[in-house]
C-alpha positions as CSV (number, residue, x, y, z in Angstrom):
1,M,143.1,79.2,76.4
2,P,139.9,78.6,74.9
3,S,137.3,80.9,73.9
4,F,133.9,81.5,75.6
5,E,132.3,80.4,72.4
6,E,134.3,77.5,72.2
7,E,133.6,76.1,75.0
8,V,130.4,76.8,74.6
9,I,130.2,74.6,71.7
10,R,132.3,71.9,73.4
11,S,129.6,71.6,75.7
12,L,126.5,71.3,73.2
13,R,128.7,68.9,71.2
14,K,129.2,66.8,74.7
15,G,125.5,67.6,75.9
16,S,127.4,68.7,79.5
17,D,126.9,71.3,81.6
18,L,127.5,75.0,79.6
19,P,129.7,77.3,80.9
20,F,127.7,80.6,83.1
21,G,126.4,82.8,80.9
22,A,126.1,80.7,77.7
23,A,122.1,80.0,78.4
24,L,121.2,83.6,77.6
25,K,122.3,83.5,74.3
26,I,120.9,80.2,73.0
27,V,117.1,79.8,74.3
28,V,114.6,80.8,72.3
29,G,110.7,80.4,71.9
30,R,110.5,80.3,76.0
31,D,109.1,84.3,76.2
32,R,106.3,83.6,78.6
33,E,108.8,81.8,80.9
34,E,111.4,84.2,80.8
35,S,108.9,87.4,81.4
36,I,107.6,85.1,85.0
37,F,111.4,84.9,85.8
38,K,112.0,88.7,84.6
39,K,109.5,89.7,87.1
40,D,109.9,87.3,89.9
41,I,113.8,88.7,89.8
42,E,112.8,92.4,90.3
43,F,110.3,91.5,92.9
44,V,113.4,89.4,95.1
45,A,115.3,92.3,94.2
46,K,113.3,94.5,96.1
47,G,113.3,92.1,99.3
48,G,110.4,89.7,98.7
49,S,110.7,86.0,98.1
50,T,109.2,83.6,95.9
51,L,108.8,80.0,94.3
52,R,108.0,78.6,91.3
53,L,107.7,75.2,90.3
54,L,108.5,74.1,86.8
55,L,107.3,71.2,85.3
56,G,107.9,69.1,82.2
57,D,108.6,66.2,80.5
58,Y,112.4,64.9,80.2
59,G,113.6,67.0,77.2
60,T,111.8,69.8,77.4
61,G,114.8,72.0,78.3
62,K,114.4,72.8,82.1
63,T,118.0,72.5,83.5
64,L,118.3,75.1,80.3
65,L,115.4,77.1,81.1
66,S,116.6,77.3,84.8
67,R,120.3,78.4,83.8
68,T,118.6,81.7,82.1
69,A,116.9,83.0,85.7
70,L,120.3,82.1,87.1
71,E,122.2,84.3,84.4
72,R,119.1,87.3,84.6
73,G,119.3,86.8,88.4
74,L,123.4,87.9,88.2
75,E,122.8,90.4,85.7
76,N,120.0,91.5,88.5
77,G,122.6,91.3,91.8
78,L,120.8,88.3,93.0
79,L,123.8,85.1,93.3
80,P,123.3,82.2,91.7
81,I,122.7,78.8,93.5
82,Y,122.2,75.5,91.3
83,V,121.7,72.3,93.2
84,S,121.0,69.0,91.3
85,E,119.3,65.7,93.3
86,P,119.4,67.9,96.3
87,P,119.7,65.0,99.5
88,L,116.8,67.1,101.2
89,N,116.3,63.8,103.5
90,K,119.4,65.3,105.2
91,P,119.2,68.5,106.1
92,V,123.4,68.8,106.3
93,E,124.0,67.7,103.3
94,S,121.3,69.6,102.3
95,Y,122.6,72.8,103.5
96,Q,126.4,71.7,102.1
97,S,125.0,71.0,98.7
98,I,123.6,74.9,99.1
99,I,127.2,76.2,99.8
100,N,129.1,73.8,96.6
101,G,126.2,75.3,94.6
102,L,127.7,79.2,94.7
103,I,128.2,80.5,91.6
104,T,130.8,83.2,90.8
105,P,131.5,83.0,87.3
106,E,134.5,84.8,87.3
107,F,136.4,82.3,90.0
108,S,136.3,78.5,89.9
109,G,137.6,77.4,93.0
110,D,135.6,78.1,96.4
111,S,133.1,80.2,96.0
112,L,132.1,81.5,99.6
113,Y,136.0,81.6,100.5
114,Y,135.9,83.8,97.5
115,L,133.2,86.2,97.9
116,L,134.1,86.5,101.8
117,S,137.5,87.5,101.0
118,Q,137.0,89.9,98.6
119,W,134.2,91.5,100.7
120,S,137.0,91.3,103.4
121,E,139.2,93.4,101.7
122,Q,136.6,95.9,100.7
123,L,135.1,96.5,104.2
124,I,138.8,97.0,105.1
125,N,139.1,99.7,102.3
126,H,135.9,101.1,103.9
127,I,137.6,101.4,107.4
128,E,140.7,103.0,106.5
129,Q,138.5,105.7,104.3
130,E,137.3,106.9,107.8
131,G,140.6,107.7,108.4
132,I,142.1,104.6,110.6
133,E,144.8,103.7,109.2
134,R,145.0,99.3,108.4
135,G,146.5,97.4,111.3
136,Q,145.9,95.0,113.9
137,D,145.3,97.5,116.7
138,P,141.9,97.3,118.9
139,I,140.8,100.2,117.4
140,F,141.2,99.0,113.7
141,L,139.9,95.5,114.8
142,S,136.8,97.2,116.8
143,R,135.6,98.5,113.9
144,I,135.5,95.3,112.1
145,K,132.7,94.1,114.9
146,D,130.9,97.2,114.7
147,R,130.3,96.8,110.7
148,V,129.4,93.2,110.8
149,L,126.9,93.8,113.7
150,E,125.2,95.9,111.0
151,Y,124.0,93.5,109.6
152,E,122.5,91.7,112.6
153,F,123.3,88.1,111.7
154,T,123.1,85.7,114.5
155,N,125.6,85.7,117.1
156,D,128.0,82.6,115.9
157,F,127.8,84.3,112.3
158,N,129.0,87.8,113.6
159,M,131.7,86.1,115.6
160,G,132.8,83.9,112.6
161,L,132.7,87.1,110.0
162,S,134.8,89.1,112.2
163,A,136.9,86.2,112.5
164,F,137.1,86.0,108.9
165,V,138.1,89.7,108.0
166,E,140.5,89.8,110.2
167,A,142.6,87.0,109.4
168,H,142.3,88.1,105.7
169,L,143.5,91.6,107.4
170,L,146.3,89.0,109.0
171,Q,146.9,86.9,106.3
172,K,146.2,83.7,107.7
173,D,145.0,81.8,105.0
174,D,144.3,78.9,107.4
175,M,141.9,80.1,110.0
176,K,140.0,81.3,106.5
177,K,139.8,77.9,105.3
178,K,138.2,76.6,108.1
179,I,135.5,79.6,109.0
180,V,134.6,79.0,105.6
181,D,134.7,74.9,106.4
182,W,132.3,75.8,109.3
183,M,129.8,78.4,107.2
184,S,129.9,75.6,104.7
185,G,128.9,72.8,106.9
186,R,131.7,70.7,107.0
187,K,134.1,69.3,109.6
188,V,135.8,71.3,112.1
189,S,136.7,70.7,115.7
190,F,135.0,72.3,118.6
191,H,138.3,73.0,119.7
192,E,138.9,75.4,116.4
193,L,135.8,77.3,116.6
194,K,136.2,77.7,120.6
195,K,139.0,80.0,119.5
196,I,136.9,82.2,117.9
197,K,134.1,81.7,120.6
198,I,131.7,79.9,118.3
199,S,129.6,77.1,120.4
200,R,127.3,75.8,117.1
201,K,127.5,74.0,114.0
202,V,125.5,72.8,111.1
203,E,124.1,69.6,113.1
204,N,120.5,69.6,112.3
205,R,117.2,70.4,110.6
206,E,116.7,73.9,112.8
207,E,120.4,74.4,112.4
208,S,120.6,74.0,108.5
209,F,117.6,76.8,108.1
210,L,119.0,79.6,110.6
211,F,122.3,78.8,108.7
212,L,120.7,79.6,105.2
213,K,118.7,82.6,107.0
214,D,122.5,83.8,107.4
215,I,123.7,83.5,104.1
216,L,120.7,85.4,102.9
217,K,121.2,88.2,105.0
218,L,125.2,87.1,104.0
219,S,124.1,87.7,100.3
220,K,123.1,91.2,100.8
221,A,126.1,91.9,103.2
222,I,128.9,91.1,100.4
223,D,126.3,93.9,98.4
224,Y,124.3,91.2,96.3
225,N,120.4,91.6,95.8
226,G,119.2,87.9,97.1
227,I,120.0,84.5,96.1
228,V,118.6,82.8,92.9
229,L,118.1,78.8,94.5
230,V,117.8,76.1,92.1
231,F,116.8,72.7,93.0
232,D,116.5,70.5,89.5
233,E,116.3,66.8,88.8
234,L,113.4,66.4,91.9
235,E,111.5,63.8,90.3
236,L,114.8,61.6,91.2
237,M,112.9,61.6,95.0
238,Q,110.4,58.8,93.1
239,E,113.5,56.6,93.4
240,Q,113.8,56.7,97.2
241,R,112.7,54.2,100.1
242,K,109.0,55.7,101.0
243,N,110.0,57.0,104.2
244,T,113.5,58.9,103.2
245,A,111.1,60.4,99.9
246,A,108.6,61.8,102.8
247,K,111.3,63.2,104.6
248,S,112.8,65.1,101.2
249,Y,108.8,66.3,100.5
250,E,109.0,67.9,103.9
251,A,111.3,69.7,103.6
252,L,110.3,71.3,100.8
253,R,107.1,71.9,102.7
254,G,109.6,73.7,105.3
255,I,110.9,75.6,102.3
256,L,107.5,76.4,100.6
257,D,106.0,77.7,104.1
258,M,109.7,79.5,105.0
259,V,109.2,81.4,101.7
260,S,105.4,82.4,101.8
261,S,105.7,83.6,105.4
262,K,108.7,85.8,104.4
263,E,111.8,83.9,107.1
264,L,113.4,83.7,103.8
265,P,113.9,87.2,102.2
266,N,115.2,87.4,99.6
267,L,115.5,84.4,97.7
268,Y,114.2,83.0,95.0
269,C,113.3,79.2,94.5
270,I,112.7,77.7,91.5
271,W,112.3,73.6,91.7
272,L,112.4,71.3,88.8
273,G,110.5,67.9,88.0
274,T,108.2,66.1,85.9
275,P,104.2,65.9,85.2
276,Q,104.4,62.8,86.1
277,W,106.9,62.8,89.9
278,F,104.1,65.1,90.9
279,E,101.0,63.0,90.0
280,N,102.4,59.9,91.2
281,Q,100.8,59.0,94.5
282,D,103.1,56.2,95.5
283,R,106.4,58.1,95.8
284,G,105.8,61.2,94.0
285,V,104.5,64.2,95.1
286,K,101.1,63.8,95.7
287,S,102.3,60.8,98.0
288,Y,103.0,63.7,100.5
289,L,99.4,65.9,100.6
290,A,100.4,68.3,103.1
291,L,102.8,69.8,99.6
292,Y,100.7,68.8,97.0
293,D,97.6,69.8,98.1
294,R,99.5,73.3,99.1
295,L,101.0,73.5,95.1
296,K,97.6,72.6,93.9
297,T,95.9,75.6,95.3
298,E,98.4,77.5,93.5
299,M,98.2,76.1,90.0
300,S,96.0,78.2,87.5
301,T,97.3,78.5,84.1
302,T,98.2,82.1,84.4
303,T,101.8,83.4,85.2
304,E,101.3,84.0,88.2
305,S,100.6,80.4,89.1
306,T,102.9,79.0,91.3
307,V,103.2,75.5,88.9
308,Q,104.2,76.3,85.7
309,L,103.7,73.5,83.1
310,L,106.1,74.1,80.6
311,E,104.9,72.9,77.0
312,P,107.4,71.1,74.5
313,V,109.5,73.5,72.4
314,S,108.0,74.2,68.8
315,P,110.3,73.7,66.0
316,D,109.0,76.7,64.7
317,I,111.8,78.2,66.8
318,Y,114.2,76.3,65.3
319,K,115.7,79.1,62.1
320,A,116.4,81.3,65.5
321,L,117.6,78.5,67.3
322,F,119.9,77.3,64.4
323,K,121.2,81.0,63.9
324,S,121.8,81.7,68.1
325,V,124.0,78.1,67.8
326,A,125.6,79.0,64.1
327,D,126.7,82.8,65.6
328,I,128.6,81.1,68.3
329,Y,130.0,78.3,66.2
330,S,131.4,80.8,63.3
331,K,133.0,83.1,66.9
332,A,134.5,79.9,68.4
333,Y,136.4,78.2,64.8
334,Q,136.1,81.8,62.9
335,T,134.3,80.7,59.9
336,Q,131.2,82.0,58.2
337,S,128.6,79.0,58.3
338,T,125.8,80.9,58.1
339,V,126.6,83.0,55.2
340,S,126.4,79.6,53.1
341,I,123.9,77.2,55.1
342,S,120.9,77.3,52.4
343,Q,117.4,77.8,54.5
344,N,116.2,74.9,53.0
345,A,118.7,72.7,54.6
346,I,117.7,74.5,57.7
347,D,113.7,73.3,57.2
348,V,115.6,69.5,56.6
349,L,117.3,69.7,59.8
350,K,113.9,71.0,61.6
351,E,111.9,67.8,60.1
352,R,114.3,65.6,61.2
353,L,114.6,66.7,64.2
354,T,110.6,66.6,65.0
355,S,109.2,63.7,66.4
356,P,105.6,62.1,65.6
357,F,106.1,60.8,68.6
358,H,105.8,63.8,70.3
359,G,103.3,66.0,68.9
360,N,105.2,67.0,65.9
361,N,107.8,68.8,68.3
362,F,111.5,68.2,69.2
363,V,112.1,64.9,71.7
364,E,115.1,66.7,73.5
365,M,116.3,70.2,73.2
366,R,120.1,68.5,74.2
367,Q,119.7,66.3,70.9
368,V,118.5,68.9,68.6
369,V,121.6,71.2,70.0
370,K,123.6,68.5,69.7
371,T,123.2,67.9,66.3
372,T,122.8,71.3,65.0
373,V,126.3,71.8,66.3
374,E,127.3,68.2,64.2
375,F,125.7,69.2,61.1
376,L,128.0,73.0,61.2
377,D,131.1,70.3,62.3
378,M,130.6,68.4,59.0
379,L,130.3,71.8,57.0
380,K,133.6,73.0,58.4
381,D,135.3,69.8,57.5
382,G,134.5,70.6,54.2
383,Q,131.3,68.5,53.6
384,S,128.3,69.7,51.5
385,E,125.2,70.4,52.9
386,Q,123.4,67.0,51.3
387,K,126.3,65.1,53.1
388,A,126.0,66.2,56.0
389,L,122.2,65.8,56.1
390,E,122.3,62.2,54.9
391,E,124.7,61.6,57.7
392,I,122.7,62.9,60.4
393,N,120.3,60.7,59.0
394,P,120.5,58.4,56.2
395,E,118.4,57.0,55.3
396,K,114.8,59.1,56.0
397,D,113.2,56.7,54.1
398,S,113.6,54.1,56.3
399,S,112.3,55.7,59.4
400,D,109.3,56.4,58.4
401,A,108.9,53.1,57.2
402,Q,109.2,52.3,60.8
403,I,106.6,55.1,61.7
404,D,104.5,52.9,59.4
405,E,105.2,50.1,61.1
406,F,104.7,50.9,64.5
407,W,101.0,52.4,63.6
408,S,100.4,49.0,62.0
């Protein structure tokens, strides 16, 4: 089985999603945003709810930055959920995507099934500690229902959770799966639901929000302090038909209102998009003034602003970034890369990864780390620093010539 470090390097090399827990080891130069996340997470863990909209151009590292919020949230007892391109115009599918986005680093299967199974065992153990022997007698089953009622779920959720714990007790895995499918918004026949006295399903916008509220309560029941929910790549809403996009913006406005009115306690929402999407009057946020005007009024240059504009990462952080990546690389392949790499090579890499077309900032963070890994790969394979640098950018003079040609 590959080590965690090797999985990280493979992900960086391919430009794919990082293993959970890697972002905090890599991200540098985002102290402002890190302080915002820290403050927000502490607030939500105490029972509050809040929302941030992070706007940044492609390549500013929004997704990687949001992963640090998810990882930091888990460190502080918040259940992490990541959703890319949420289908906000379809309430049922949107709710399903939220449940499917649950992250349990220690378990790769159905996260909700896993979490409920762990909680059920814990609940059963607590009842046993009260002197009631584990079993299916009426007293034990009654204590299960009493414990579930303490969390004040809606009636159907009470029935579903009680039935899940009972099914766990009796090792009825098929029944557990059906209950999780129902909680996740998947299709389950009413005939099956009637057996456990459940009368409603996720079938519309109102039901999806009611279920989401129960999921937030459930996060507290299973010993979390709440939820961190990331919606990524919201700028792709611009590609939707106008009436479809309007429904999506209406859903975002609904979430914003519920967070502001404290109807969704212990929830930390992070939305990611581009400035162009925000200001697009045709199919961007600005096309739905009820949302745009609300967010615009909460926009400032302070760390308290709901809307945060992400500046491109400065190349000045490259030395620290290189060390972070090289340290992980060294552990992944048992090399001593950082010992033999000269400061001059790091400076040359930094220069070659900087674009005059982007204010002398990095063009795209994914490409920066990918190129860094490629450079370390070549050193591991026995190439010299000079040869590796030449292969990464064999004709730097020609690129300078292209820049001159562009401006002329």
